[in-house]
C-alpha angles and dihedrals in degrees: 000000000000118000123171126145138171125206120196114236087237088071094065119088100165101030088244133116126207116215125185105183137137091219135041118273132203114239126189135177107215128186128218090271090056090250113149108236094178138356134183142158122239128224123220092233091059127069113176124052130181121225109223096190118092105250116227117201090250095052124102131201111222121202118195138177110244109245115263097024118133116212129185091204139017115270120252112229124180133177112229 
């Protein structure tokens, strides 16, 4: 199952991301020059993650399924 998504920085009000997933996901904050400002891996037992990087209007948060992961349902990801 393929799962990749991008969330514009303008969607974030609290610099947090909510993730509901049965498997770990890779999260990256990327600027308009494709430089990674922050990256981390989620855990299925945790749902709310703070983003430490200062988000500029042109940044995006990318969420990707880690290759080789098997999931029964698509993850739910929400900007907070």
